[in-house]
C-alpha positions as CSV (number, residue, x, y, z in Angstrom):
1,M,2.8,13.3,13.8
2,L,3.7,14.5,10.3
3,A,7.0,12.5,10.5
4,S,5.2,9.4,11.9
5,T,2.7,9.5,9.1
6,A,5.4,9.6,6.5
7,L,7.2,6.7,8.2
8,V,4.1,4.5,8.3
9,L,3.3,5.3,4.7
10,F,6.8,4.3,3.7
11,M,6.2,0.9,5.3
12,T,3.9,0.0,2.4
13,P,6.6,0.3,-0.2
14,G,8.8,-1.5,2.2
15,L,6.3,-4.3,2.4
16,A,6.2,-4.4,-1.4
17,L,9.9,-5.0,-1.5
18,F,9.7,-7.6,1.3
19,Y,6.9,-9.5,-0.4
20,G,8.3,-8.9,-3.9
21,G,11.6,-10.6,-3.0
22,M,9.8,-13.6,-1.5
23,V,7.9,-14.6,-4.7
24,R,9.3,-16.1,-7.9
25,S,10.7,-13.7,-10.5
26,K,7.7,-14.0,-12.8
27,S,5.4,-12.6,-10.0
28,V,7.4,-9.8,-8.4
29,L,5.8,-6.8,-10.1
30,N,2.2,-8.0,-9.4
31,M,3.2,-8.7,-5.8
32,M,4.5,-5.1,-5.4
33,M,1.5,-3.7,-7.3
34,M,-0.9,-5.3,-4.8
35,S,0.7,-3.3,-2.1
36,L,1.0,-0.1,-4.0
37,S,-2.5,-0.3,-5.4
38,S,-3.7,-0.5,-1.8
39,M,-2.2,2.9,-1.2
40,G,-4.3,4.4,-4.0
41,L,-7.6,2.7,-3.4
42,I,-7.7,2.8,0.4
43,G,-6.4,6.4,0.5
44,V,-9.4,7.6,-1.5
45,L,-11.9,5.5,0.5
46,W,-10.5,6.7,3.8
47,V,-11.2,10.4,2.8
48,L,-14.6,9.6,1.4
49,Y,-16.1,7.7,4.3
50,G,-13.5,5.4,5.9
51,Y,-12.3,7.9,8.5
52,S,-15.9,8.8,9.4
53,M,-16.8,5.1,9.9
54,A,-13.7,4.5,12.1
55,F,-13.7,7.7,14.1
56,G,-17.1,9.3,13.7
57,N,-19.4,9.4,16.6
58,D,-20.7,5.9,17.5
59,V,-24.1,5.0,16.0
60,G,-24.8,2.3,18.5
61,G,-23.2,-0.3,20.7
62,G,-19.6,0.7,20.0
63,L,-19.7,-1.1,16.6
64,L,-19.5,1.7,14.0
65,G,-18.9,5.4,13.6
66,N,-21.3,7.5,11.7
67,P,-20.3,7.1,8.0
68,T,-21.8,10.5,6.9
69,E,-20.5,12.6,9.8
70,A,-17.2,13.4,8.2
71,W,-17.9,12.4,4.6
72,G,-15.1,13.8,2.5
73,L,-13.6,15.1,5.8
74,K,-16.3,17.7,6.0
75,G,-16.0,19.8,9.1
76,L,-12.4,18.8,9.7
77,F,-10.7,21.5,7.7
78,V,-12.7,24.6,8.7
79,G,-11.1,27.5,10.6
80,S,-8.1,29.7,10.1
81,Y,-4.6,28.4,9.3
82,S,-2.4,31.3,10.4
83,A,1.4,31.1,10.3
84,N,1.1,32.2,13.9
85,V,-0.2,29.1,15.6
86,A,-1.8,31.2,18.4
87,D,-4.0,32.8,15.8
88,S,-5.1,29.6,14.2
89,S,-8.5,28.0,14.9
90,Y,-8.4,24.7,12.9
91,V,-10.2,21.6,14.3
92,L,-8.2,19.5,16.8
93,S,-8.2,15.8,17.5
94,G,-7.1,15.8,21.1
95,S,-4.1,18.1,21.1
96,I,-3.1,17.7,17.4
97,P,-4.7,19.0,14.2
98,A,-7.5,16.7,13.2
99,L,-6.1,16.4,9.7
100,A,-2.8,15.1,11.1
101,F,-4.7,12.4,12.8
102,V,-6.7,11.7,9.6
103,G,-3.4,11.2,7.7
104,F,-1.8,9.1,10.3
105,Q,-4.7,6.7,10.6
106,A,-5.0,6.5,6.8
107,T,-1.6,4.9,6.6
108,F,-2.7,2.2,9.1
109,A,-5.7,1.3,6.9
110,I,-3.5,1.1,3.8
111,I,-0.9,-1.3,5.2
112,T,-3.5,-3.5,6.8
113,V,-5.1,-4.2,3.4
114,A,-1.7,-4.6,1.8
115,L,-0.6,-7.3,4.3
116,I,-3.4,-9.6,3.2
117,S,-2.0,-9.8,-0.4
118,G,1.0,-12.0,0.6
119,A,-1.3,-15.0,1.1
120,V,-2.5,-15.0,-2.5
121,A,0.7,-14.3,-4.3
122,D,1.2,-15.6,-7.9
123,R,-2.4,-16.3,-8.7
124,M,-5.2,-13.8,-7.9
125,K,-6.4,-11.6,-10.7
126,F,-5.5,-8.0,-10.1
127,G,-9.0,-6.7,-10.7
128,A,-10.4,-9.2,-8.3
129,W,-7.9,-8.1,-5.7
130,L,-8.9,-4.4,-6.0
131,L,-12.6,-5.2,-5.7
132,F,-11.9,-7.4,-2.7
133,A,-9.7,-4.8,-1.1
134,G,-12.3,-2.0,-1.4
135,I,-15.1,-4.2,0.0
136,W,-13.0,-5.6,2.8
137,A,-11.7,-2.2,4.0
138,T,-15.3,-0.9,4.1
139,I,-17.0,-3.9,5.8
140,V,-14.2,-5.2,8.0
141,Y,-11.3,-2.8,8.6
142,F,-13.2,0.5,9.1
143,P,-15.6,-1.0,11.7
144,V,-12.8,-2.9,13.5
145,A,-10.7,0.3,13.6
146,H,-13.6,1.9,15.4
147,W,-13.8,-0.9,17.9
148,V,-10.1,-0.6,18.8
149,F,-8.8,2.9,18.1
150,A,-11.8,5.2,18.7
151,F,-11.9,6.3,22.3
152,D,-14.7,8.3,24.0
153,S,-14.0,12.0,24.2
154,S,-13.1,13.4,27.7
155,D,-16.4,15.4,27.8
156,G,-18.5,12.4,26.6
157,S,-19.7,14.3,23.4
158,V,-18.1,11.7,21.1
159,L,-18.5,7.9,21.7
160,G,-16.0,5.4,20.4
161,G,-15.7,1.6,20.0
162,W,-16.5,-1.2,22.4
163,I,-13.1,-2.8,22.7
164,A,-11.4,0.4,23.5
165,N,-14.0,1.8,25.9
166,S,-16.1,-1.0,27.3
167,L,-13.9,-4.1,27.2
168,K,-10.7,-2.0,27.8
169,A,-8.4,-4.5,26.1
170,I,-5.0,-2.9,25.5
171,D,-4.0,-2.6,21.8
172,F,-1.6,0.4,21.6
173,A,-0.9,0.4,17.9
174,G,-2.9,-2.4,16.2
175,G,-2.2,-6.0,17.2
176,T,-5.9,-6.7,16.8
177,A,-7.1,-4.1,14.2
178,V,-4.1,-4.6,12.0
179,H,-2.4,-7.9,12.4
180,I,-5.0,-10.4,13.7
181,N,-7.5,-8.7,11.3
182,A,-5.2,-9.0,8.3
183,G,-3.9,-12.4,9.3
184,I,-7.2,-14.2,9.6
185,A,-8.4,-12.4,6.4
186,A,-5.4,-13.7,4.6
187,L,-6.3,-17.3,5.6
188,A,-9.9,-17.0,4.5
189,L,-9.0,-15.4,1.1
190,A,-6.3,-18.0,0.5
191,I,-8.8,-20.8,1.1
192,V,-11.3,-19.3,-1.4
193,V,-8.7,-18.5,-4.1
194,G,-7.1,-21.9,-3.8
195,K,-3.6,-23.3,-4.0
196,R,-0.9,-22.3,-6.4
197,R,-0.3,-24.7,-9.3
198,G,2.2,-27.3,-8.2
199,W,2.2,-26.3,-4.5
200,P,3.5,-28.0,-2.3
201,R,5.2,-30.5,-4.7
202,E,7.3,-27.9,-6.6
203,P,9.8,-25.7,-4.8
204,M,8.7,-22.0,-4.9
205,R,11.7,-20.3,-3.4
206,P,12.2,-16.5,-2.9
207,H,13.7,-15.1,-6.1
208,N,15.6,-12.2,-4.4
209,L,16.5,-12.3,-0.8
210,T,18.3,-9.0,-1.1
211,L,14.9,-7.3,-1.7
212,V,13.5,-9.2,1.3
213,M,16.3,-7.9,3.6
214,L,15.9,-4.4,2.3
215,G,12.1,-4.6,2.8
216,A,12.5,-5.9,6.4
217,G,14.8,-3.0,7.1
218,I,12.4,-0.4,5.8
219,L,9.6,-2.0,7.8
220,W,11.6,-1.8,11.0
221,F,12.4,1.8,10.2
222,G,8.8,2.8,9.5
223,W,7.5,0.9,12.5
224,F,8.8,3.5,14.8
225,G,6.2,5.8,13.3
226,F,3.7,3.0,13.7
227,N,4.3,2.4,17.4
228,A,5.9,5.5,18.8
229,G,3.6,7.6,16.6
230,S,0.6,6.1,18.3
231,A,1.4,8.1,21.4
232,L,0.1,11.0,19.2
233,G,2.9,13.3,20.4
234,A,6.7,13.6,21.0
235,N,6.5,12.6,24.7
236,G,7.5,10.0,27.2
237,T,5.1,7.4,26.0
238,A,6.5,7.7,22.5
239,A,10.0,7.2,23.8
240,F,8.9,4.2,25.9
241,A,7.2,2.6,22.8
242,M,10.3,3.3,20.7
243,V,12.7,1.5,23.1
244,N,10.3,-1.5,23.3
245,T,10.0,-1.6,19.6
246,I,13.8,-1.8,19.3
247,V,14.5,-4.4,21.9
248,A,11.5,-6.7,21.2
249,T,12.5,-6.9,17.5
250,C,16.1,-7.6,18.3
251,A,15.1,-10.5,20.6
252,A,12.6,-11.8,18.0
253,M,15.3,-12.0,15.3
254,L,17.6,-14.0,17.6
255,A,14.8,-16.3,18.6
256,W,13.8,-17.1,15.0
257,L,17.4,-17.8,14.1
258,L,17.8,-20.1,17.1
259,V,14.7,-22.1,16.2
260,E,16.0,-22.4,12.6
261,R,19.4,-23.5,13.9
262,I,18.0,-26.2,16.2
263,R,15.3,-27.4,13.7
264,D,17.2,-27.1,10.3
265,G,20.8,-26.8,11.3
266,K,21.2,-23.4,9.5
267,A,20.3,-19.8,10.4
268,T,19.1,-18.0,7.2
269,S,18.7,-14.5,6.0
270,L,15.0,-15.1,5.3
271,G,14.7,-16.3,8.9
272,A,16.4,-13.1,10.2
273,A,14.0,-11.0,8.1
274,S,11.0,-13.0,9.2
275,G,12.1,-12.8,12.8
276,V,12.3,-9.0,12.5
277,V,8.7,-8.8,11.2
278,A,7.4,-11.2,13.8
279,G,8.9,-9.1,16.6
280,L,7.5,-5.9,15.2
281,V,4.0,-7.6,15.0
282,A,4.3,-8.9,18.6
283,I,5.3,-5.6,20.2
284,T,2.7,-3.5,18.3
285,P,-0.1,-4.0,20.8
286,A,2.2,-4.2,23.9
287,C,4.7,-1.4,23.3
288,A,3.3,0.9,26.0
289,S,2.2,-1.7,28.5
290,V,5.2,-3.9,29.1
291,S,8.7,-3.1,30.5
292,P,11.8,-3.4,28.2
293,L,12.5,-6.8,29.8
294,G,8.9,-7.8,29.2
295,A,9.3,-6.6,25.6
296,I,12.3,-9.0,25.2
297,A,10.1,-11.9,26.4
298,V,7.2,-10.9,24.2
299,G,9.4,-10.6,21.2
300,A,11.3,-13.9,21.7
301,I,8.2,-16.0,22.7
302,T,6.1,-14.7,19.8
303,S,8.9,-15.1,17.2
304,A,9.6,-18.7,18.2
305,L,5.8,-19.4,17.9
306,C,5.7,-17.8,14.5
307,A,8.8,-19.7,13.3
308,L,7.0,-23.0,14.2
309,A,3.6,-21.8,12.9
310,V,4.7,-21.1,9.3
311,G,4.9,-24.9,8.8
312,L,1.2,-25.4,9.7
313,K,0.2,-24.7,6.1
314,F,1.8,-27.9,5.0
315,R,0.0,-29.9,7.7
316,F,-3.4,-28.4,7.1
317,G,-3.1,-27.8,3.3
318,Y,-3.8,-24.1,2.9
319,D,-1.5,-22.2,0.6
320,D,-0.5,-19.1,2.5
321,S,2.1,-18.1,0.0
322,L,4.2,-15.7,2.1
323,D,3.3,-16.8,5.6
324,V,0.9,-14.0,6.5
325,V,-1.0,-16.4,8.7
326,G,2.1,-17.7,10.4
327,V,3.6,-14.3,11.1
328,H,0.7,-11.8,11.4
329,L,-2.1,-13.9,12.7
330,V,-0.1,-15.9,15.1
331,G,2.2,-12.9,16.0
332,G,-0.8,-10.7,16.5
333,L,-2.6,-13.2,18.7
334,A,0.5,-13.9,20.8
335,G,1.5,-10.2,21.2
336,T,-2.1,-9.3,22.2
337,I,-2.6,-12.1,24.7
338,L,0.9,-11.9,26.3
339,I,0.0,-8.4,27.5
340,G,-2.3,-10.2,30.0
341,F,0.8,-11.9,31.4
342,F,3.5,-9.2,31.1
343,A,1.7,-5.9,31.5
344,D,3.8,-3.8,33.9
345,P,2.0,-1.3,36.2
346,G,5.0,1.0,35.9
347,S,4.5,1.3,32.1
348,P,2.5,4.2,30.5
349,A,-0.6,1.9,30.4
350,A,-0.3,1.4,34.2
351,V,-2.0,-2.0,34.1
352,A,-0.8,-5.1,36.0
353,G,-0.7,-8.4,34.2
354,L,-0.8,-11.9,35.7
355,F,3.0,-11.9,36.4
356,Y,2.8,-8.5,38.1
357,G,0.0,-9.3,40.6
358,G,-2.9,-8.3,38.4
359,G,-4.5,-11.7,38.2
360,V,-6.4,-12.7,35.1
361,D,-8.4,-9.5,34.8
362,Q,-6.5,-8.0,31.9
363,L,-5.8,-11.5,30.4
364,W,-9.4,-12.3,29.8
365,R,-10.0,-8.9,28.2
366,Q,-7.1,-9.4,25.8
367,I,-8.4,-12.8,24.8
368,V,-11.9,-11.6,24.2
369,G,-10.8,-8.7,22.1
370,A,-8.5,-10.9,20.0
371,L,-11.1,-13.6,19.4
372,A,-13.8,-11.0,18.6
373,V,-11.7,-9.5,15.8
374,L,-10.6,-12.9,14.6
375,L,-14.2,-14.3,14.3
376,Y,-15.6,-11.1,12.8
377,S,-12.9,-10.7,10.2
378,G,-12.6,-14.4,9.4
379,I,-16.3,-14.9,8.7
380,L,-16.9,-11.7,6.8
381,T,-13.7,-12.1,4.7
382,F,-14.8,-15.6,3.7
383,V,-18.2,-14.2,2.6
384,I,-16.6,-11.2,0.8
385,A,-14.2,-13.5,-1.1
386,L,-17.0,-15.7,-2.2
387,I,-19.0,-12.7,-3.4
388,V,-16.0,-11.3,-5.4
389,K,-15.5,-14.8,-6.9
390,A,-19.2,-14.9,-8.0
391,I,-18.9,-11.4,-9.5
392,F,-15.9,-12.6,-11.6
393,G,-17.9,-15.6,-12.7
394,G,-15.8,-17.9,-10.6
395,K,-12.6,-16.8,-12.2
396,I,-11.0,-15.0,-9.3
397,R,-7.6,-16.5,-10.2
398,L,-5.4,-17.0,-13.2
399,S,-6.0,-19.9,-15.6
400,P,-3.4,-22.7,-15.5
401,E,-1.8,-21.4,-18.7
402,E,-1.6,-17.9,-17.3
403,E,-0.2,-19.0,-14.0
404,T,2.5,-21.0,-15.8
405,T,3.4,-18.0,-18.0
406,G,3.5,-15.7,-14.9
407,I,1.1,-13.2,-13.4
408,D,3.4,-10.2,-14.3
409,E,3.0,-10.8,-18.0
410,T,-0.6,-11.9,-18.0
411,E,-2.0,-9.2,-15.7
412,H,0.4,-6.3,-16.4
413,A,2.1,-7.1,-19.7
414,E,5.4,-6.4,-18.0
415,T,8.4,-8.4,-16.6
416,A,10.6,-7.3,-13.7
417,Y,13.9,-8.3,-15.3
418,D,14.8,-7.8,-19.0
419,F,17.3,-10.4,-20.2
420,S,17.0,-9.6,-23.9
421,S,20.4,-8.0,-24.0
422,H,22.0,-11.2,-22.8
423,R,20.1,-13.3,-25.3
424,G,21.3,-11.0,-28.1
425,L,25.1,-11.4,-27.4
426,A,27.1,-11.8,-30.5
427,G,30.1,-14.1,-30.9
428,V,33.6,-12.9,-30.4
429,S,33.9,-12.4,-34.1
430,A,31.6,-12.5,-37.1
431,G,32.6,-16.0,-37.9
432,T,32.4,-17.4,-34.3
433,P,29.2,-19.2,-33.2
434,R,27.4,-17.8,-30.2
435,P,28.3,-19.8,-27.1
436,D,25.8,-21.3,-24.7
437,A,25.3,-18.5,-22.1
438,A,24.4,-21.0,-19.4
439,T,27.9,-22.5,-19.1
440,P,31.0,-21.1,-17.3
441,Q,33.0,-21.7,-20.5
442,A,30.5,-19.4,-22.3
443,A,30.9,-16.7,-19.7
444,A,34.7,-16.8,-20.1
445,H,34.4,-16.8,-23.9
446,V,32.2,-13.7,-23.9
447,A,34.5,-12.0,-21.4
448,A,37.5,-12.7,-23.6
449,G,35.7,-11.3,-26.5
450,K,34.8,-8.1,-24.7
451,E,38.4,-7.7,-23.5
452,S,39.8,-8.1,-27.0
């Protein structure tokens, strides 16, 4: 669990690289800061009251944990911490130390908030983002995490959330609580913030696909902690989830590339990276309930849907800058609902889906769980965004001049790349005029001067 916690936390810097490479060069630092600031803000809120709201004893109807029960994690760090485990008496969460579970779940809260930021790249004020992130985590993520992840204790002394215990929808590692939740929130926030200046008329291409590929690789690496770690132990269920996480993602990458090849005539590196993320999103809820062959199907089907869905923003006119809606909302919905078709009774979840003779019993549960999170998060996010906009006097985004200059300079007084040394190149000799650095002839001229 300690290793899985570190892996999932590492996913957020990976996401920062993934998102940072996808924006224009004048926005990369702000994009990465939106992810990294989520670590700082949500980490503190989680310890203060977030963990208690998500995993405290239910205060009614399976909707919310008691916010004051574990305020500041009180009651979770009492006992003795002997080097000899047999002599220790610290608090447990199931079979693991409670604080290990606290840390593990904190990383889920952090990356869920960070995911939303990709929809408002280039234009949302940093202070407004932080205020939104704190309110959203409190009102939306912490309660939804209680619905999905908080299970009743075996002795009935602690009651959890309604999706996990009453509805019994399967979400092993966060298809609803993380991806549907963040995806629909991204759509609502993007609508309130508005479109980027010039979108969609002007091309706004990724400035550094190398960062995108690196970020995708880190996300895949960390996702083993995300999915396998959700078994809460080094056991057979963790191994099952790990294999499904590998194979579903492989199939998803191939499916995205195939869609690109058929639709556009070219298979791209951005498509490969996007397919990886789509596959990881798809298998997150299903990794302990479908067979490896089922995982291939879930990954491929979901990735193809996501590859097609990223174009919906042009049809409907919402500016989801980095396709959070197309990948995380659509991917989360598909991965969650496909469990109702592909759930294998031989898997650790031991539930039969429609294709395995289980009828529609699990399918309707998956649909209800997915739609409940979608509606709750979508409506409340829209309201929260409007409140934050009002607090900032309607100025939740950069002015046209600031947006033209670039959000890195206007919000952080920094730039990602310093080209001043190139601008200051002298001529070959004191009497030689400085060549135009933008031409091949200039490059050869400067190189010749360095050689001499």
